[in-house]
PyMOL Python script that loads the backbone (N, CA, C, O; Angstrom):
from pymol import cmd

cmd.read_pdbstr("""\
ATOM      1  N   MET A   1       0.851  -1.173   0.005  1.00  0.00           N
ATOM      2  CA  MET A   1      -0.008   0.003  -0.003  1.00  0.00           C
ATOM      3  C   MET A   1       0.899   1.246  -0.003  1.00  0.00           C
ATOM      4  O   MET A   1       1.898   1.313   0.714  1.00  0.00           O
ATOM      5  N   LYS A   2       0.535   2.169  -0.786  1.00  0.00           N
ATOM      6  CA  LYS A   2       1.277   3.431  -0.882  1.00  0.00           C
ATOM      7  C   LYS A   2       0.962   4.286   0.353  1.00  0.00           C
ATOM      8  O   LYS A   2      -0.188   4.354   0.788  1.00  0.00           O
ATOM      9  N   THR A   3       1.972   4.926   0.904  1.00  0.00           N
ATOM     10  CA  THR A   3       1.751   5.770   2.079  1.00  0.00           C
ATOM     11  C   THR A   3       1.518   7.225   1.660  1.00  0.00           C
ATOM     12  O   THR A   3       1.844   7.638   0.547  1.00  0.00           O
ATOM     13  N   ALA A   4       0.948   7.972   2.585  1.00  0.00           N
ATOM     14  CA  ALA A   4       0.706   9.394   2.378  1.00  0.00           C
ATOM     15  C   ALA A   4       1.303  10.143   3.553  1.00  0.00           C
ATOM     16  O   ALA A   4       1.688   9.527   4.547  1.00  0.00           O
ATOM     17  N   THR A   5       1.385  11.448   3.455  1.00  0.00           N
ATOM     18  CA  THR A   5       1.897  12.257   4.542  1.00  0.00           C
ATOM     19  C   THR A   5       0.862  13.271   4.986  1.00  0.00           C
ATOM     20  O   THR A   5      -0.026  13.662   4.229  1.00  0.00           O
ATOM     21  N   PHE A   6       1.005  13.687   6.241  1.00  0.00           N
ATOM     22  CA  PHE A   6       0.205  14.777   6.749  1.00  0.00           C
ATOM     23  C   PHE A   6       0.964  16.088   6.494  1.00  0.00           C
ATOM     24  O   PHE A   6       2.191  16.092   6.398  1.00  0.00           O
ATOM     25  N   PRO A   7       0.237  17.178   6.387  1.00  0.00           N
ATOM     26  CA  PRO A   7       0.925  18.453   6.188  1.00  0.00           C
ATOM     27  C   PRO A   7       1.750  18.817   7.427  1.00  0.00           C
ATOM     28  O   PRO A   7       1.421  18.434   8.550  1.00  0.00           O
ATOM     29  N   SER A   8       2.812  19.556   7.192  1.00  0.00           N
ATOM     30  CA  SER A   8       3.633  20.050   8.311  1.00  0.00           C
ATOM     31  C   SER A   8       2.774  20.938   9.210  1.00  0.00           C
ATOM     32  O   SER A   8       1.896  21.664   8.745  1.00  0.00           O
ATOM     33  N   VAL A   9       3.050  20.857  10.484  1.00  0.00           N
ATOM     34  CA  VAL A   9       2.317  21.669  11.437  1.00  0.00           C
ATOM     35  C   VAL A   9       3.297  22.547  12.184  1.00  0.00           C
ATOM     36  O   VAL A   9       4.248  22.055  12.790  1.00  0.00           O
ATOM     37  N   ARG A  10       3.066  23.837  12.140  1.00  0.00           N
ATOM     38  CA  ARG A  10       3.921  24.756  12.878  1.00  0.00           C
ATOM     39  C   ARG A  10       3.409  24.884  14.294  1.00  0.00           C
ATOM     40  O   ARG A  10       2.221  25.110  14.520  1.00  0.00           O
ATOM     41  N   VAL A  11       4.319  24.736  15.252  1.00  0.00           N
ATOM     42  CA  VAL A  11       3.933  24.831  16.671  1.00  0.00           C
ATOM     43  C   VAL A  11       4.959  25.688  17.405  1.00  0.00           C
ATOM     44  O   VAL A  11       6.068  25.919  16.922  1.00  0.00           O
ATOM     45  N   GLU A  12       4.565  26.139  18.559  1.00  0.00           N
ATOM     46  CA  GLU A  12       5.495  26.867  19.397  1.00  0.00           C
ATOM     47  C   GLU A  12       6.615  25.920  19.850  1.00  0.00           C
ATOM     48  O   GLU A  12       6.379  24.726  20.037  1.00  0.00           O
ATOM     49  N   PRO A  13       7.813  26.445  20.024  1.00  0.00           N
ATOM     50  CA  PRO A  13       8.924  25.597  20.463  1.00  0.00           C
ATOM     51  C   PRO A  13       8.616  24.873  21.779  1.00  0.00           C
ATOM     52  O   PRO A  13       9.057  23.741  21.980  1.00  0.00           O
ATOM     53  N   GLU A  14       7.869  25.515  22.664  1.00  0.00           N
ATOM     54  CA  GLU A  14       7.543  24.891  23.954  1.00  0.00           C
ATOM     55  C   GLU A  14       6.696  23.641  23.764  1.00  0.00           C
ATOM     56  O   GLU A  14       6.860  22.663  24.494  1.00  0.00           O
ATOM     57  N   LEU A  15       5.791  23.668  22.789  1.00  0.00           N
ATOM     58  CA  LEU A  15       4.957  22.491  22.536  1.00  0.00           C
ATOM     59  C   LEU A  15       5.800  21.341  22.000  1.00  0.00           C
ATOM     60  O   LEU A  15       5.644  20.191  22.410  1.00  0.00           O
ATOM     61  N   ARG A  16       6.680  21.668  21.094  1.00  0.00           N
ATOM     62  CA  ARG A  16       7.559  20.600  20.556  1.00  0.00           C
ATOM     63  C   ARG A  16       8.425  20.022  21.669  1.00  0.00           C
ATOM     64  O   ARG A  16       8.587  18.805  21.758  1.00  0.00           O
ATOM     65  N   GLU A  17       8.980  20.877  22.514  1.00  0.00           N
ATOM     66  CA  GLU A  17       9.811  20.412  23.625  1.00  0.00           C
ATOM     67  C   GLU A  17       9.006  19.527  24.565  1.00  0.00           C
ATOM     68  O   GLU A  17       9.493  18.498  25.034  1.00  0.00           O
ATOM     69  N   ALA A  18       7.770  19.933  24.838  1.00  0.00           N
ATOM     70  CA  ALA A  18       6.916  19.149  25.731  1.00  0.00           C
ATOM     71  C   ALA A  18       6.637  17.771  25.113  1.00  0.00           C
ATOM     72  O   ALA A  18       6.660  16.763  25.819  1.00  0.00           O
ATOM     73  N   ALA A  19       6.375  17.723  23.812  1.00  0.00           N
ATOM     74  CA  ALA A  19       6.126  16.454  23.133  1.00  0.00           C
ATOM     75  C   ALA A  19       7.378  15.583  23.189  1.00  0.00           C
ATOM     76  O   ALA A  19       7.298  14.392  23.489  1.00  0.00           O
ATOM     77  N   GLU A  20       8.512  16.171  22.905  1.00  0.00           N
ATOM     78  CA  GLU A  20       9.757  15.416  22.923  1.00  0.00           C
ATOM     79  C   GLU A  20      10.083  14.901  24.334  1.00  0.00           C
ATOM     80  O   GLU A  20      10.687  13.840  24.492  1.00  0.00           O
ATOM     81  N   SER A  21       9.683  15.651  25.332  1.00  0.00           N
ATOM     82  CA  SER A  21      10.009  15.250  26.710  1.00  0.00           C
ATOM     83  C   SER A  21       9.232  14.022  27.197  1.00  0.00           C
ATOM     84  O   SER A  21       9.621  13.387  28.177  1.00  0.00           O
ATOM     85  N   VAL A  22       8.140  13.692  26.513  1.00  0.00           N
ATOM     86  CA  VAL A  22       7.330  12.541  26.946  1.00  0.00           C
ATOM     87  C   VAL A  22       7.480  11.341  26.007  1.00  0.00           C
ATOM     88  O   VAL A  22       6.787  10.337  26.171  1.00  0.00           O
ATOM     89  N   LEU A  23       8.368  11.439  25.039  1.00  0.00           N
ATOM     90  CA  LEU A  23       8.602  10.295  24.157  1.00  0.00           C
ATOM     91  C   LEU A  23       9.145   9.134  24.943  1.00  0.00           C
ATOM     92  O   LEU A  23       9.996   9.298  25.818  1.00  0.00           O
ATOM     93  N   GLN A  24       8.643   7.946  24.623  1.00  0.00           N
ATOM     94  CA  GLN A  24       9.148   6.738  25.262  1.00  0.00           C
ATOM     95  C   GLN A  24      10.393   6.260  24.535  1.00  0.00           C
ATOM     96  O   GLN A  24      10.663   6.685  23.412  1.00  0.00           O
ATOM     97  N   GLU A  25      11.140   5.390  25.163  1.00  0.00           N
ATOM     98  CA  GLU A  25      12.379   4.918  24.579  1.00  0.00           C
ATOM     99  C   GLU A  25      12.127   4.312  23.211  1.00  0.00           C
ATOM    100  O   GLU A  25      11.271   3.441  23.056  1.00  0.00           O
ATOM    101  N   GLY A  26      12.884   4.781  22.207  1.00  0.00           N
ATOM    102  CA  GLY A  26      12.754   4.265  20.865  1.00  0.00           C
ATOM    103  C   GLY A  26      11.613   4.903  20.064  1.00  0.00           C
ATOM    104  O   GLY A  26      11.452   4.608  18.880  1.00  0.00           O
ATOM    105  N   GLU A  27      10.841   5.751  20.685  1.00  0.00           N
ATOM    106  CA  GLU A  27       9.713   6.381  20.007  1.00  0.00           C
ATOM    107  C   GLU A  27      10.195   7.668  19.326  1.00  0.00           C
ATOM    108  O   GLU A  27      10.966   8.439  19.897  1.00  0.00           O
ATOM    109  N   SER A  28       9.725   7.879  18.099  1.00  0.00           N
ATOM    110  CA  SER A  28      10.071   9.086  17.379  1.00  0.00           C
ATOM    111  C   SER A  28       8.942  10.120  17.541  1.00  0.00           C
ATOM    112  O   SER A  28       7.816   9.781  17.907  1.00  0.00           O
ATOM    113  N   LEU A  29       9.266  11.347  17.265  1.00  0.00           N
ATOM    114  CA  LEU A  29       8.254  12.381  17.312  1.00  0.00           C
ATOM    115  C   LEU A  29       7.184  12.113  16.234  1.00  0.00           C
ATOM    116  O   LEU A  29       5.994  12.329  16.464  1.00  0.00           O
ATOM    117  N   SER A  30       7.616  11.652  15.085  1.00  0.00           N
ATOM    118  CA  SER A  30       6.653  11.299  14.016  1.00  0.00           C
ATOM    119  C   SER A  30       5.711  10.201  14.467  1.00  0.00           C
ATOM    120  O   SER A  30       4.507  10.272  14.223  1.00  0.00           O
ATOM    121  N   GLY A  31       6.256   9.184  15.126  1.00  0.00           N
ATOM    122  CA  GLY A  31       5.427   8.086  15.645  1.00  0.00           C
ATOM    123  C   GLY A  31       4.459   8.567  16.688  1.00  0.00           C
ATOM    124  O   GLY A  31       3.308   8.133  16.728  1.00  0.00           O
ATOM    125  N   PHE A  32       4.923   9.471  17.539  1.00  0.00           N
ATOM    126  CA  PHE A  32       4.074  10.048  18.571  1.00  0.00           C
ATOM    127  C   PHE A  32       2.912  10.811  17.952  1.00  0.00           C
ATOM    128  O   PHE A  32       1.764  10.668  18.371  1.00  0.00           O
ATOM    129  N   VAL A  33       3.231  11.631  16.939  1.00  0.00           N
ATOM    130  CA  VAL A  33       2.190  12.415  16.255  1.00  0.00           C
ATOM    131  C   VAL A  33       1.203  11.470  15.563  1.00  0.00           C
ATOM    132  O   VAL A  33      -0.008  11.675  15.646  1.00  0.00           O
ATOM    133  N   GLU A  34       1.710  10.440  14.884  1.00  0.00           N
ATOM    134  CA  GLU A  34       0.805   9.501  14.213  1.00  0.00           C
ATOM    135  C   GLU A  34      -0.126   8.815  15.225  1.00  0.00           C
ATOM    136  O   GLU A  34      -1.327   8.685  14.986  1.00  0.00           O
ATOM    137  N   GLN A  35       0.436   8.386  16.341  1.00  0.00           N
ATOM    138  CA  GLN A  35      -0.397   7.751  17.364  1.00  0.00           C
ATOM    139  C   GLN A  35      -1.458   8.709  17.899  1.00  0.00           C
ATOM    140  O   GLN A  35      -2.607   8.317  18.105  1.00  0.00           O
ATOM    141  N   ALA A  36      -1.077   9.951  18.121  1.00  0.00           N
ATOM    142  CA  ALA A  36      -2.028  10.956  18.609  1.00  0.00           C
ATOM    143  C   ALA A  36      -3.150  11.171  17.603  1.00  0.00           C
ATOM    144  O   ALA A  36      -4.312  11.311  17.985  1.00  0.00           O
ATOM    145  N   ILE A  37      -2.806  11.199  16.326  1.00  0.00           N
ATOM    146  CA  ILE A  37      -3.833  11.368  15.291  1.00  0.00           C
ATOM    147  C   ILE A  37      -4.772  10.173  15.286  1.00  0.00           C
ATOM    148  O   ILE A  37      -5.991  10.339  15.246  1.00  0.00           O
ATOM    149  N   ARG A  38      -4.209   8.967  15.326  1.00  0.00           N
ATOM    150  CA  ARG A  38      -5.039   7.763  15.340  1.00  0.00           C
ATOM    151  C   ARG A  38      -5.987   7.742  16.525  1.00  0.00           C
ATOM    152  O   ARG A  38      -7.169   7.429  16.382  1.00  0.00           O
ATOM    153  N   GLU A  39      -5.455   8.079  17.711  1.00  0.00           N
ATOM    154  CA  GLU A  39      -6.291   8.056  18.920  1.00  0.00           C
ATOM    155  C   GLU A  39      -7.394   9.114  18.850  1.00  0.00           C
ATOM    156  O   GLU A  39      -8.516   8.877  19.298  1.00  0.00           O
ATOM    157  N   ASN A  40      -7.077  10.261  18.297  1.00  0.00           N
ATOM    158  CA  ASN A  40      -8.094  11.311  18.161  1.00  0.00           C
ATOM    159  C   ASN A  40      -9.172  10.911  17.155  1.00  0.00           C
ATOM    160  O   ASN A  40     -10.345  11.229  17.347  1.00  0.00           O
ATOM    161  N   ILE A  41      -8.786  10.221  16.092  1.00  0.00           N
ATOM    162  CA  ILE A  41      -9.775   9.744  15.128  1.00  0.00           C
ATOM    163  C   ILE A  41     -10.743   8.784  15.810  1.00  0.00           C
ATOM    164  O   ILE A  41     -11.958   8.909  15.655  1.00  0.00           O
ATOM    165  N   VAL A  42     -10.205   7.824  16.565  1.00  0.00           N
ATOM    166  CA  VAL A  42     -11.047   6.860  17.270  1.00  0.00           C
ATOM    167  C   VAL A  42     -11.923   7.562  18.288  1.00  0.00           C
ATOM    168  O   VAL A  42     -13.107   7.247  18.408  1.00  0.00           O
ATOM    169  N   ARG A  43     -11.355   8.518  19.029  1.00  0.00           N
ATOM    170  CA  ARG A  43     -12.133   9.256  20.036  1.00  0.00           C
ATOM    171  C   ARG A  43     -13.288  10.003  19.383  1.00  0.00           C
ATOM    172  O   ARG A  43     -14.412   9.979  19.886  1.00  0.00           O
ATOM    173  N   ARG A  44     -13.016  10.662  18.271  1.00  0.00           N
ATOM    174  CA  ARG A  44     -14.069  11.417  17.594  1.00  0.00           C
ATOM    175  C   ARG A  44     -15.127  10.498  16.983  1.00  0.00           C
ATOM    176  O   ARG A  44     -16.315  10.821  16.996  1.00  0.00           O
ATOM    177  N   GLN A  45     -14.693   9.350  16.447  1.00  0.00           N
ATOM    178  CA  GLN A  45     -15.654   8.404  15.913  1.00  0.00           C
ATOM    179  C   GLN A  45     -16.557   7.881  17.041  1.00  0.00           C
ATOM    180  O   GLN A  45     -17.775   7.796  16.880  1.00  0.00           O
ATOM    181  N   ASN A  46     -15.953   7.536  18.170  1.00  0.00           N
ATOM    182  CA  ASN A  46     -16.720   7.065  19.329  1.00  0.00           C
ATOM    183  C   ASN A  46     -17.698   8.142  19.795  1.00  0.00           C
ATOM    184  O   ASN A  46     -18.840   7.838  20.138  1.00  0.00           O
ATOM    185  N   HIS A  47     -17.260   9.378  19.809  1.00  0.00           N
ATOM    186  CA  HIS A  47     -18.110  10.473  20.243  1.00  0.00           C
ATOM    187  C   HIS A  47     -19.306  10.617  19.290  1.00  0.00           C
ATOM    188  O   HIS A  47     -20.449  10.753  19.727  1.00  0.00           O
ATOM    189  N   SER A  48     -19.024  10.585  18.004  1.00  0.00           N
ATOM    190  CA  SER A  48     -20.106  10.704  16.999  1.00  0.00           C
ATOM    191  C   SER A  48     -21.109   9.559  17.155  1.00  0.00           C
ATOM    192  O   SER A  48     -22.319   9.777  17.095  1.00  0.00           O
ATOM    193  N   GLU A  49     -20.609   8.358  17.351  1.00  0.00           N
ATOM    194  CA  GLU A  49     -21.513   7.202  17.549  1.00  0.00           C
ATOM    195  C   GLU A  49     -22.327   7.346  18.821  1.00  0.00           C
ATOM    196  O   GLU A  49     -23.510   7.006  18.846  1.00  0.00           O
ATOM    197  N   PHE A  50     -21.701   7.847  19.878  1.00  0.00           N
ATOM    198  CA  PHE A  50     -22.395   8.080  21.160  1.00  0.00           C
ATOM    199  C   PHE A  50     -23.534   9.071  20.976  1.00  0.00           C
ATOM    200  O   PHE A  50     -24.651   8.847  21.440  1.00  0.00           O
ATOM    201  N   VAL A  51     -23.238  10.161  20.298  1.00  0.00           N
ATOM    202  CA  VAL A  51     -24.261  11.188  20.068  1.00  0.00           C
ATOM    203  C   VAL A  51     -25.390  10.614  19.207  1.00  0.00           C
ATOM    204  O   VAL A  51     -26.568  10.860  19.468  1.00  0.00           O
ATOM    205  N   ALA A  52     -25.019   9.854  18.190  1.00  0.00           N
ATOM    206  CA  ALA A  52     -26.042   9.246  17.327  1.00  0.00           C
ATOM    207  C   ALA A  52     -26.952   8.302  18.119  1.00  0.00           C
ATOM    208  O   ALA A  52     -28.170   8.316  17.938  1.00  0.00           O
ATOM    209  N   ARG A  53     -26.362   7.482  18.997  1.00  0.00           N
ATOM    210  CA  ARG A  53     -27.172   6.584  19.823  1.00  0.00           C
ATOM    211  C   ARG A  53     -28.070   7.365  20.764  1.00  0.00           C
ATOM    212  O   ARG A  53     -29.215   6.981  21.003  1.00  0.00           O
ATOM    213  N   GLY A  54     -27.544   8.467  21.300  1.00  0.00           N
ATOM    214  CA  GLY A  54     -28.339   9.315  22.186  1.00  0.00           C
ATOM    215  C   GLY A  54     -29.521   9.927  21.474  1.00  0.00           C
ATOM    216  O   GLY A  54     -30.618  10.002  22.027  1.00  0.00           O
ATOM    217  N   LEU A  55     -29.302  10.367  20.248  1.00  0.00           N
ATOM    218  CA  LEU A  55     -30.396  10.966  19.480  1.00  0.00           C
ATOM    219  C   LEU A  55     -31.467   9.927  19.133  1.00  0.00           C
ATOM    220  O   LEU A  55     -32.661  10.226  19.160  1.00  0.00           O
ATOM    221  N   VAL A  56     -31.037   8.714  18.809  1.00  0.00           N
ATOM    222  CA  VAL A  56     -32.006   7.637  18.548  1.00  0.00           C
ATOM    223  C   VAL A  56     -32.785   7.333  19.816  1.00  0.00           C
ATOM    224  O   VAL A  56     -34.007   7.187  19.780  1.00  0.00           O
ATOM    225  N   SER A  57     -32.081   7.238  20.933  1.00  0.00           N
ATOM    226  CA  SER A  57     -32.740   6.952  22.211  1.00  0.00           C
ATOM    227  C   SER A  57     -33.733   8.044  22.559  1.00  0.00           C
ATOM    228  O   SER A  57     -34.840   7.759  23.015  1.00  0.00           O
ATOM    229  N   ARG A  58     -33.342   9.302  22.343  1.00  0.00           N
ATOM    230  CA  ARG A  58     -34.249  10.410  22.639  1.00  0.00           C
ATOM    231  C   ARG A  58     -35.506  10.312  21.766  1.00  0.00           C
ATOM    232  O   ARG A  58     -36.621  10.499  22.253  1.00  0.00           O
ATOM    233  N   ALA A  59     -35.321  10.021  20.493  1.00  0.00           N
ATOM    234  CA  ALA A  59     -36.469   9.897  19.583  1.00  0.00           C
ATOM    235  C   ALA A  59     -37.383   8.766  20.016  1.00  0.00           C
ATOM    236  O   ALA A  59     -38.606   8.901  19.977  1.00  0.00           O
ATOM    237  N   GLN A  60     -36.791   7.645  20.432  1.00  0.00           N
ATOM    238  CA  GLN A  60     -37.609   6.519  20.899  1.00  0.00           C
ATOM    239  C   GLN A  60     -38.354   6.883  22.184  1.00  0.00           C
ATOM    240  O   GLN A  60     -39.516   6.515  22.356  1.00  0.00           O
ATOM    241  N   ALA A  61     -37.698   7.593  23.070  1.00  0.00           N
ATOM    242  CA  ALA A  61     -38.343   8.001  24.327  1.00  0.00           C
ATOM    243  C   ALA A  61     -39.482   8.967  24.046  1.00  0.00           C
ATOM    244  O   ALA A  61     -40.542   8.869  24.664  1.00  0.00           O
ATOM    245  N   LYS A  62     -39.279   9.891  23.127  1.00  0.00           N
ATOM    246  CA  LYS A  62     -40.348  10.832  22.772  1.00  0.00           C
ATOM    247  C   LYS A  62     -41.537  10.085  22.180  1.00  0.00           C
ATOM    248  O   LYS A  62     -42.690  10.366  22.507  1.00  0.00           O
ATOM    249  N   GLN A  63     -41.238   9.131  21.308  1.00  0.00           N
ATOM    250  CA  GLN A  63     -42.303   8.384  20.653  1.00  0.00           C
ATOM    251  C   GLN A  63     -43.081   7.516  21.649  1.00  0.00           C
ATOM    252  O   GLN A  63     -44.307   7.431  21.581  1.00  0.00           O
ATOM    253  N   SER A  64     -42.365   6.878  22.562  1.00  0.00           N
ATOM    254  CA  SER A  64     -43.022   5.993  23.527  1.00  0.00           C
ATOM    255  C   SER A  64     -43.558   6.736  24.748  1.00  0.00           C
ATOM    256  O   SER A  64     -44.436   6.232  25.448  1.00  0.00           O
ATOM    257  N   GLY A  65     -43.030   7.933  25.002  1.00  0.00           N
ATOM    258  CA  GLY A  65     -43.424   8.660  26.202  1.00  0.00           C
ATOM    259  C   GLY A  65     -42.809   8.091  27.460  1.00  0.00           C
ATOM    260  O   GLY A  65     -43.196   8.473  28.565  1.00  0.00           O
ATOM    261  N   ASP A  66     -41.854   7.182  27.315  1.00  0.00           N
ATOM    262  CA  ASP A  66     -41.223   6.504  28.449  1.00  0.00           C
ATOM    263  C   ASP A  66     -39.937   7.249  28.831  1.00  0.00           C
ATOM    264  O   ASP A  66     -38.857   6.970  28.309  1.00  0.00           O
ATOM    265  N   TYR A  67     -40.085   8.194  29.745  1.00  0.00           N
ATOM    266  CA  TYR A  67     -38.966   9.019  30.220  1.00  0.00           C
ATOM    267  C   TYR A  67     -38.720   8.767  31.712  1.00  0.00           C
ATOM    268  O   TYR A  67     -39.624   8.373  32.450  1.00  0.00           O
ATOM    269  N   VAL A  68     -37.507   8.998  32.124  1.00  0.00           N
ATOM    270  CA  VAL A  68     -37.182   9.070  33.545  1.00  0.00           C
ATOM    271  C   VAL A  68     -36.763  10.513  33.792  1.00  0.00           C
ATOM    272  O   VAL A  68     -35.809  10.992  33.179  1.00  0.00           O
ATOM    273  N   PRO A  69     -37.460  11.207  34.678  1.00  0.00           N
ATOM    274  CA  PRO A  69     -37.128  12.623  34.916  1.00  0.00           C
ATOM    275  C   PRO A  69     -35.672  12.789  35.377  1.00  0.00           C
ATOM    276  O   PRO A  69     -35.140  11.958  36.113  1.00  0.00           O
ATOM    277  N   ALA A  70     -35.059  13.860  34.936  1.00  0.00           N
ATOM    278  CA  ALA A  70     -33.654  14.126  35.297  1.00  0.00           C
ATOM    279  C   ALA A  70     -33.453  14.143  36.802  1.00  0.00           C
ATOM    280  O   ALA A  70     -32.440  13.647  37.295  1.00  0.00           O
ATOM    281  N   GLU A  71     -34.411  14.712  37.546  1.00  0.00           N
ATOM    282  CA  GLU A  71     -34.284  14.782  38.989  1.00  0.00           C
ATOM    283  C   GLU A  71     -34.192  13.374  39.602  1.00  0.00           C
ATOM    284  O   GLU A  71     -33.452  13.152  40.561  1.00  0.00           O
ATOM    285  N   GLU A  72     -34.937  12.451  39.046  1.00  0.00           N
ATOM    286  CA  GLU A  72     -34.919  11.069  39.545  1.00  0.00           C
ATOM    287  C   GLU A  72     -33.565  10.404  39.230  1.00  0.00           C
ATOM    288  O   GLU A  72     -33.001   9.700  40.068  1.00  0.00           O
ATOM    289  N   VAL A  73     -33.068  10.633  38.037  1.00  0.00           N
ATOM    290  CA  VAL A  73     -31.767  10.076  37.668  1.00  0.00           C
ATOM    291  C   VAL A  73     -30.688  10.629  38.564  1.00  0.00           C
ATOM    292  O   VAL A  73     -29.853   9.875  39.066  1.00  0.00           O
ATOM    293  N   LEU A  74     -30.687  11.942  38.779  1.00  0.00           N
ATOM    294  CA  LEU A  74     -29.670  12.557  39.640  1.00  0.00           C
ATOM    295  C   LEU A  74     -29.771  12.066  41.071  1.00  0.00           C
ATOM    296  O   LEU A  74     -28.751  11.854  41.728  1.00  0.00           O
ATOM    297  N   ALA A  75     -30.988  11.882  41.562  1.00  0.00           N
ATOM    298  CA  ALA A  75     -31.179  11.364  42.912  1.00  0.00           C
ATOM    299  C   ALA A  75     -30.601   9.944  43.032  1.00  0.00           C
ATOM    300  O   ALA A  75     -29.931   9.617  44.012  1.00  0.00           O
ATOM    301  N   ARG A  76     -30.868   9.117  42.029  1.00  0.00           N
ATOM    302  CA  ARG A  76     -30.337   7.754  42.046  1.00  0.00           C
ATOM    303  C   ARG A  76     -28.801   7.759  42.015  1.00  0.00           C
ATOM    304  O   ARG A  76     -28.151   7.025  42.759  1.00  0.00           O
ATOM    305  N   LEU A  77     -28.241   8.599  41.145  1.00  0.00           N
ATOM    306  CA  LEU A  77     -26.784   8.689  41.053  1.00  0.00           C
ATOM    307  C   LEU A  77     -26.168   9.199  42.355  1.00  0.00           C
ATOM    308  O   LEU A  77     -25.127   8.710  42.793  1.00  0.00           O
ATOM    309  N   SER A  78     -26.813  10.174  42.959  1.00  0.00           N
ATOM    310  CA  SER A  78     -26.328  10.711  44.212  1.00  0.00           C
ATOM    311  C   SER A  78     -26.339   9.645  45.300  1.00  0.00           C
ATOM    312  O   SER A  78     -25.413   9.557  46.106  1.00  0.00           O
ATOM    313  N   LYS A  79     -27.375   8.852  45.313  1.00  0.00           N
ATOM    314  CA  LYS A  79     -27.490   7.767  46.301  1.00  0.00           C
ATOM    315  C   LYS A  79     -26.381   6.739  46.085  1.00  0.00           C
ATOM    316  O   LYS A  79     -25.773   6.271  47.048  1.00  0.00           O
ATOM    317  N   ARG A  80     -26.113   6.383  44.818  1.00  0.00           N
ATOM    318  CA  ARG A  80     -25.044   5.441  44.520  1.00  0.00           C
ATOM    319  C   ARG A  80     -23.676   5.997  44.892  1.00  0.00           C
ATOM    320  O   ARG A  80     -22.813   5.273  45.389  1.00  0.00           O
ATOM    321  N   LEU A  81     -23.487   7.291  44.647  1.00  0.00           N
ATOM    322  CA  LEU A  81     -22.221   7.927  45.000  1.00  0.00           C
ATOM    323  C   LEU A  81     -22.021   7.932  46.495  1.00  0.00           C
ATOM    324  O   LEU A  81     -20.932   7.632  46.984  1.00  0.00           O
ATOM    325  N   ASP A  82     -23.064   8.269  47.220  1.00  0.00           N
ATOM    326  CA  ASP A  82     -22.972   8.266  48.685  1.00  0.00           C
ATOM    327  C   ASP A  82     -22.634   6.867  49.202  1.00  0.00           C
ATOM    328  O   ASP A  82     -21.808   6.720  50.103  1.00  0.00           O
ATOM    329  N   ALA A  83     -23.266   5.846  48.636  1.00  0.00           N
ATOM    330  CA  ALA A  83     -22.990   4.471  49.062  1.00  0.00           C
ATOM    331  C   ALA A  83     -21.556   4.088  48.749  1.00  0.00           C
ATOM    332  O   ALA A  83     -20.899   3.435  49.560  1.00  0.00           O
ATOM    333  N   ALA A  84     -21.057   4.487  47.577  1.00  0.00           N
ATOM    334  CA  ALA A  84     -19.667   4.165  47.224  1.00  0.00           C
ATOM    335  C   ALA A  84     -18.693   4.890  48.141  1.00  0.00           C
ATOM    336  O   ALA A  84     -17.675   4.320  48.534  1.00  0.00           O
ATOM    337  N   LYS A  85     -18.989   6.136  48.486  1.00  0.00           N
ATOM    338  CA  LYS A  85     -18.124   6.857  49.405  1.00  0.00           C
ATOM    339  C   LYS A  85     -18.128   6.203  50.771  1.00  0.00           C
ATOM    340  O   LYS A  85     -17.084   6.125  51.419  1.00  0.00           O
ATOM    341  N   ALA A  86     -19.286   5.727  51.227  1.00  0.00           N
ATOM    342  CA  ALA A  86     -19.382   5.076  52.524  1.00  0.00           C
ATOM    343  C   ALA A  86     -18.580   3.772  52.515  1.00  0.00           C
ATOM    344  O   ALA A  86     -17.906   3.450  53.493  1.00  0.00           O
ATOM    345  N   ARG A  87     -18.652   3.029  51.419  1.00  0.00           N
ATOM    346  CA  ARG A  87     -17.862   1.780  51.317  1.00  0.00           C
ATOM    347  C   ARG A  87     -16.380   2.097  51.328  1.00  0.00           C
ATOM    348  O   ARG A  87     -15.592   1.365  51.926  1.00  0.00           O
ATOM    349  N   GLY A  88     -15.994   3.182  50.671  1.00  0.00           N
ATOM    350  CA  GLY A  88     -14.590   3.570  50.632  1.00  0.00           C
ATOM    351  C   GLY A  88     -14.038   3.918  51.999  1.00  0.00           C
ATOM    352  O   GLY A  88     -12.891   3.605  52.317  1.00  0.00           O
ATOM    353  N   LYS A  89     -14.870   4.574  52.811  1.00  0.00           N
ATOM    354  CA  LYS A  89     -14.431   4.960  54.161  1.00  0.00           C
ATOM    355  C   LYS A  89     -14.263   3.742  55.071  1.00  0.00           C
ATOM    356  O   LYS A  89     -13.389   3.726  55.938  1.00  0.00           O
ATOM    357  N   THR A  90     -15.101   2.725  54.871  1.00  0.00           N
ATOM    358  CA  THR A  90     -15.019   1.542  55.743  1.00  0.00           C
ATOM    359  C   THR A  90     -13.867   0.645  55.369  1.00  0.00           C
ATOM    360  O   THR A  90     -13.472  -0.188  56.184  1.00  0.00           O
ATOM    361  N   ARG A  91     -13.301   0.767  54.180  1.00  0.00           N
ATOM    362  CA  ARG A  91     -12.195  -0.060  53.735  1.00  0.00           C
ATOM    363  C   ARG A  91     -10.848   0.410  54.264  1.00  0.00           C
ATOM    364  O   ARG A  91      -9.870  -0.337  54.206  1.00  0.00           O
ATOM    365  N   ARG A  92     -10.780   1.606  54.767  1.00  0.00           N
ATOM    366  CA  ARG A  92      -9.488   2.167  55.192  1.00  0.00           C
ATOM    367  C   ARG A  92      -9.129   1.712  56.528  1.00  0.00           C
ATOM    368  O   ARG A  92      -8.075   2.084  57.044  1.00  0.00           O
TER     369      ARG A  92
END
""", "prot")
cmd.dss("prot")
cmd.show_as("cartoon", "prot")
cmd.util.cbc("prot")
cmd.orient("prot")
């Protein structure tokens, strides 16, 4: 397969130095940039899919009228958080 290149990116010297300072042994700056691009692509794809699923879910909830009020969801989450905090305190 034929390879392609990304356009050069101009950055502040401090950003380049910061990137170089976190390179792992044997890792090149080009490899680091390629990995960052790949991870961002996956993150953005996942985000888009998440939003799409949310929109479908919202449409289904509107159509069925089957909603859980936000206050109820927050109350349940708060209760779970309190329980987890209590468990954490007893483990110490």
